[in-house]
C-alpha positions as CSV (number, residue, x, y, z in Angstrom):
1,X,90.4,98.2,95.1
2,X,91.9,95.8,97.7
3,X,95.6,95.9,98.4
4,X,97.8,93.3,96.7
5,X,98.8,90.4,98.9
6,X,102.6,90.3,99.1
7,X,104.8,87.3,100.0
8,X,106.3,87.4,103.5
9,X,109.6,86.3,101.9
10,X,109.5,89.0,99.2
11,X,112.9,90.5,100.1
12,X,114.5,87.1,100.1
13,X,113.0,86.3,96.7
14,X,114.2,89.6,95.2
15,X,117.7,89.0,96.5
16,X,117.6,85.7,94.6
17,X,116.7,87.5,91.4
18,X,113.1,86.4,91.2
19,X,110.7,88.0,88.7
20,X,107.5,88.7,90.6
21,X,104.1,89.2,89.0
22,X,100.6,90.0,90.3
23,X,98.1,87.2,89.8
24,X,94.5,87.2,91.2
25,X,95.3,89.8,93.9
26,X,98.6,88.2,94.9
27,X,102.2,89.1,94.1
28,X,104.0,85.8,93.3
29,X,107.4,84.8,92.1
30,X,106.9,83.9,88.5
31,X,110.4,82.5,88.0
32,X,113.8,82.4,89.6
33,X,115.8,81.0,86.7
34,X,115.1,79.2,83.5
35,X,111.6,77.7,83.7
36,X,112.6,74.4,82.2
37,X,115.4,74.1,84.7
38,X,113.0,74.7,87.5
39,X,110.7,72.0,86.2
40,X,113.6,69.5,85.9
41,X,114.5,70.3,89.6
42,X,111.1,69.1,90.7
43,X,111.1,66.1,88.4
44,X,114.5,64.9,89.4
45,X,115.3,66.4,92.8
46,X,113.3,69.0,94.8
47,X,111.7,72.4,94.3
48,X,110.3,74.9,96.8
49,X,107.4,77.0,95.8
50,X,105.9,80.1,97.5
51,X,102.1,79.7,98.2
52,X,101.1,83.3,99.0
53,X,98.1,82.5,96.8
54,X,96.6,80.3,99.5
55,X,94.2,81.4,102.2
56,X,93.3,79.9,105.6
57,X,89.8,79.9,107.2
58,X,89.0,78.1,110.4
59,X,85.8,76.5,111.7
60,X,85.5,75.9,115.4
61,X,82.8,75.1,117.9
62,X,80.8,72.0,119.0
63,X,78.9,71.8,115.7
64,X,81.8,72.6,113.3
65,X,82.5,69.1,112.0
66,X,78.8,68.2,111.6
67,X,78.2,71.6,109.9
68,X,81.1,71.3,107.4
69,X,80.1,67.7,106.8
70,X,76.7,68.9,105.6
71,X,78.1,71.6,103.4
72,X,81.0,70.2,101.4
73,X,81.2,67.2,99.1
74,X,83.6,64.9,101.0
75,X,83.8,63.2,104.4
76,X,84.5,65.6,107.3
77,X,82.6,64.3,110.4
78,X,84.8,61.2,110.7
79,X,88.1,62.9,110.3
80,X,90.6,62.3,113.2
81,X,93.0,65.1,114.2
82,X,95.9,64.9,111.8
83,X,93.8,63.8,108.8
84,X,92.5,65.8,105.9
85,X,90.3,65.7,102.8
86,X,90.1,67.5,99.5
87,X,86.6,68.7,99.0
88,X,84.4,71.1,97.0
89,X,81.9,73.7,98.0
90,X,79.0,73.5,95.5
91,X,76.0,75.7,95.0
92,X,72.4,74.3,94.9
93,X,72.8,73.6,91.2
94,X,75.8,71.3,91.9
95,X,78.4,73.7,90.4
96,X,81.7,74.3,92.0
97,X,82.0,77.6,94.0
98,X,85.4,76.7,95.5
99,X,87.7,73.8,96.1
100,X,89.5,73.4,99.4
101,X,91.6,71.2,101.7
102,X,89.9,70.4,105.1
103,X,92.5,69.7,107.8
104,X,91.3,68.3,111.1
105,X,93.2,69.9,114.0
106,X,92.7,69.1,117.7
107,X,90.1,71.8,118.4
108,X,89.1,73.2,115.0
109,X,89.1,72.6,111.2
110,X,91.6,74.5,109.1
111,X,90.3,75.2,105.6
112,X,92.9,76.0,102.9
113,X,91.6,77.4,99.6
114,X,92.7,79.8,96.9
115,X,93.2,83.4,98.0
116,X,90.8,84.6,95.2
117,X,88.0,82.2,96.6
118,X,88.4,83.0,100.3
119,X,85.6,85.6,100.6
120,X,83.2,83.6,98.4
121,X,83.8,80.4,100.4
122,X,83.3,82.2,103.7
123,X,80.1,83.9,102.6
124,X,78.5,80.6,101.5
125,X,79.5,78.9,104.8
126,X,78.2,81.7,106.9
127,X,74.9,81.9,104.9
128,X,73.7,78.5,106.1
129,X,74.7,78.8,109.8
130,X,71.3,79.1,111.6
131,X,71.1,77.3,114.9
132,X,74.5,75.6,114.6
133,X,77.2,76.5,117.2
134,X,80.0,77.2,114.6
135,X,82.5,80.1,114.6
136,X,84.2,80.9,111.3
137,X,87.5,82.7,111.4
138,X,90.2,83.9,108.9
139,X,93.9,83.3,109.7
140,X,95.2,84.1,106.2
141,X,97.1,87.2,107.4
142,X,98.8,85.2,110.3
143,X,99.7,82.1,108.2
144,X,102.0,81.6,105.2
145,X,102.8,78.5,103.2
146,X,105.5,76.9,101.0
147,X,105.2,73.8,98.9
148,X,108.1,71.3,98.7
149,X,107.8,69.0,95.7
150,X,110.0,66.3,94.1
151,X,111.4,62.8,94.6
152,X,113.7,64.0,97.3
153,X,111.1,66.2,99.1
154,X,110.9,64.0,102.2
155,X,114.7,63.7,102.4
156,X,115.0,67.5,102.3
157,X,112.5,67.9,105.2
158,X,114.2,65.3,107.3
159,X,117.6,66.8,106.7
160,X,116.1,70.2,107.8
161,X,115.0,68.7,111.1
162,X,111.7,67.0,110.6
163,X,111.2,63.7,112.3
164,X,108.3,61.5,111.2
165,X,106.4,62.8,108.2
166,X,102.8,62.1,107.3
167,X,102.4,59.0,105.3
168,X,99.0,59.5,103.6
169,X,97.7,62.2,101.3
170,X,96.5,65.2,103.4
171,X,97.6,63.7,106.7
172,X,99.5,66.3,108.7
173,X,101.5,67.0,111.8
174,X,103.7,69.5,113.5
175,X,107.5,69.4,113.1
176,X,110.3,71.8,114.0
177,X,112.4,73.0,111.1
178,X,115.2,75.1,112.5
179,X,113.5,77.3,115.1
180,X,110.2,77.2,113.1
181,X,107.2,75.2,114.2
182,X,105.6,74.0,110.9
183,X,102.5,72.1,110.1
184,X,103.6,69.6,107.4
185,X,100.8,68.3,105.2
186,X,101.4,65.5,102.7
187,X,100.1,67.0,99.5
188,X,101.3,66.6,95.9
189,X,100.3,69.2,93.3
190,X,102.8,68.2,90.6
191,X,102.5,64.4,90.5
192,X,105.7,64.0,92.5
193,X,106.1,63.4,96.3
194,X,104.9,66.7,97.9
195,X,104.4,68.5,101.1
196,X,102.7,71.7,102.1
197,X,104.5,73.7,104.9
198,X,102.1,76.0,106.8
199,X,103.6,78.3,109.4
200,X,103.1,81.6,111.3
201,X,104.4,84.5,109.2
202,X,106.9,85.5,111.9
203,X,108.8,82.2,111.4
204,X,109.1,82.6,107.6
205,X,112.8,83.5,107.5
206,X,113.7,80.9,110.2
207,X,112.1,78.2,108.0
208,X,113.8,79.4,104.8
209,X,117.1,79.4,106.6
210,X,116.5,75.8,107.8
211,X,115.8,74.7,104.2
212,X,118.9,76.6,103.0
213,X,121.1,74.9,105.6
214,X,119.9,71.5,104.3
215,X,120.7,72.5,100.7
216,X,124.3,71.3,100.9
217,X,123.1,67.7,101.7
218,X,119.9,67.7,99.6
219,X,120.1,70.1,96.6
220,X,116.9,72.0,95.8
221,X,115.8,75.0,93.8
222,X,113.3,77.7,94.4
223,X,110.7,77.5,91.7
224,X,108.2,80.0,90.4
225,X,104.5,79.8,89.5
226,X,105.2,79.6,85.8
227,X,107.0,76.3,86.3
228,X,104.3,75.1,88.7
229,X,101.6,75.7,86.0
230,X,103.6,73.5,83.6
231,X,104.1,70.8,86.3
232,X,100.5,70.6,87.4
233,X,99.3,70.4,83.8
234,X,101.7,67.6,83.1
235,X,100.2,65.8,86.1
236,X,96.7,66.4,84.7
237,X,95.5,68.3,87.8
238,X,92.7,70.8,87.3
239,X,93.1,74.3,88.8
240,X,90.3,76.7,89.9
241,X,90.2,79.6,87.4
242,X,91.4,77.4,84.6
243,X,89.6,74.1,84.6
244,X,87.2,74.7,87.5
245,X,84.7,77.6,87.8
246,X,81.1,78.3,88.8
247,X,79.8,76.6,85.6
248,X,81.7,73.3,86.3
249,X,80.0,70.2,87.7
250,X,82.4,67.9,89.7
251,X,82.0,64.8,87.4
252,X,82.9,67.0,84.4
253,X,86.3,67.7,86.0
254,X,86.8,64.0,86.9
255,X,86.8,64.8,90.6
256,X,84.4,62.0,91.8
257,X,87.1,59.7,93.4
258,X,89.2,62.5,94.9
259,X,86.6,65.0,96.2
260,X,83.2,63.3,96.5
261,X,81.8,60.9,99.1
262,X,78.7,59.0,97.8
263,X,78.0,57.6,101.3
264,X,78.1,60.6,103.6
265,X,74.5,61.8,103.1
266,X,73.2,65.2,102.2
267,X,75.2,68.3,101.4
268,X,74.6,71.4,99.4
269,X,74.3,70.4,95.7
270,X,74.2,66.7,96.5
271,X,70.9,66.1,94.7
272,X,72.5,67.2,91.3
273,X,75.6,65.1,91.8
274,X,73.5,62.0,92.7
275,X,71.3,62.6,89.6
276,X,74.4,62.6,87.4
277,X,75.7,59.4,89.0
278,X,72.3,57.6,88.4
279,X,72.2,58.9,84.8
280,X,75.7,57.5,84.3
281,X,77.4,60.3,82.4
282,X,77.8,64.0,81.9
283,X,77.6,65.8,78.5
284,X,81.2,67.0,78.7
285,X,84.4,66.0,80.5
286,X,87.9,67.1,81.1
287,X,90.4,65.5,78.7
288,X,94.1,65.5,77.8
289,X,95.2,66.7,74.4
290,X,98.4,66.4,72.4
291,X,98.6,69.6,70.4
292,X,100.4,70.5,67.2
293,X,103.1,73.0,67.2
294,X,102.5,76.6,66.2
295,X,101.1,79.5,68.1
296,X,100.2,78.5,71.7
297,X,96.4,78.4,72.0
298,X,94.8,80.5,74.8
299,X,92.3,79.6,77.4
300,X,88.8,79.2,75.8
301,X,90.1,78.4,72.3
302,X,87.4,76.3,70.5
303,X,88.0,72.7,69.4
304,X,86.0,71.3,66.5
305,X,85.4,68.0,64.7
306,X,84.4,68.1,61.0
307,X,83.5,71.7,61.4
308,X,81.3,71.2,64.4
309,X,82.1,72.4,67.9
310,X,83.5,69.6,70.1
311,X,84.8,71.5,73.1
312,X,87.4,74.1,74.2
313,X,90.8,74.4,75.7
314,X,91.4,75.4,79.3
315,X,95.2,75.2,79.4
316,X,97.9,74.7,76.8
317,X,101.7,74.4,77.5
318,X,105.0,73.4,76.0
319,X,106.0,70.6,78.3
320,X,109.7,70.6,79.2
321,X,109.4,67.1,80.8
322,X,107.7,65.5,77.8
323,X,109.3,67.6,75.0
324,X,105.9,68.3,73.3
325,X,102.9,70.5,73.5
326,X,100.0,69.4,75.6
327,X,96.8,70.8,76.9
328,X,93.7,70.3,79.0
329,X,90.2,71.0,77.8
330,X,86.5,70.0,78.0
331,X,85.1,67.8,75.2
332,X,81.6,66.6,74.4
333,X,81.4,63.0,75.4
334,X,81.2,61.7,71.9
335,X,84.7,63.0,71.3
336,X,86.4,61.6,74.4
337,X,87.9,58.4,73.0
338,X,91.8,58.5,73.0
339,X,93.1,59.0,69.4
340,X,90.2,61.3,68.4
341,X,91.5,64.0,66.0
342,X,90.3,67.5,66.5
343,X,90.9,70.9,64.9
344,X,92.0,73.9,66.9
345,X,90.4,77.3,66.2
346,X,92.9,79.6,64.5
347,X,94.9,76.7,63.0
348,X,96.5,73.5,64.2
349,X,95.2,70.1,65.4
350,X,94.8,68.2,68.6
351,X,94.6,64.5,69.5
352,X,92.8,63.2,72.6
353,X,95.2,61.3,75.0
354,X,94.8,59.7,78.4
355,X,95.4,61.6,81.6
356,X,97.8,62.1,83.4
357,X,100.4,63.1,80.8
358,X,103.1,62.4,83.3
359,X,103.4,60.2,86.4
360,X,106.7,59.4,88.2
361,X,108.4,56.0,87.8
362,X,107.7,53.7,90.8
């Protein structure tokens, strides 16, 4: 059994009274205070989230860009240093093996994925290297990450010492926060303005101290992964292990615009994705659901219509932002129209609603 991955700032989190739990091989802060308060901090101010659950692979060498371009679903070859793309690694059947952020650095590509997907992603990338001059590496033990999310996220980073911040999703650049050199990536995972901070583990406390020093000017709260799960569900964002798995086709999860280039040429699984596009639909699709109160349904709970199976739930939460129960789930295409009424296995009802449930006011 592999050793549990622990956050580099574990002692700091424990001193703040965090409750830590093991999830998918990682020890993560579940909460620091009341979960609803942590959600409100992100929706109205700023929250800082530990991302020990993220892993970092590298691809270097003369053929790295061309090779990755031919493997994943999105544009890679044309990325300039400082740009990034969200992408998927599919199998030959077009199903999602992993999702990842591809960040173009000066002399290599940095690939961020879920810790639980790291070995699987590396294995499939290595499998197809034949005559290509590509070297894959793993920097997960040397790098750590925090997420800064909320309407005042940029203000917090500037107060902590950052100069210019990236202005487009997944664009990135180096800044100095306190004594810590930090790669700042513009990345929202809650629907709010967001940034990923990636840094060498030895700078973790320096970075935390810089954020704490800025707290007097720009208030923020540390938030746990329980609040993050609520926030990303409110934003209608699928997560691997909940909405995404090895049985999921990208169009089923609504990822075409975000993760797929239809002009880049061939990649692993592309034939299936193109066949779906030419056919014009998939048989099931991710949908938003307004749920009746009662016992909170679990992942996989069946949804029915007039006694016949219509789909299943992937995530159900009591939303502190919206003050109601909501969920994500996969529905057969004949049941996707907003307003459709469904029954929830075990009791209760659900109504199909548009996604996202929440988006910030302009």
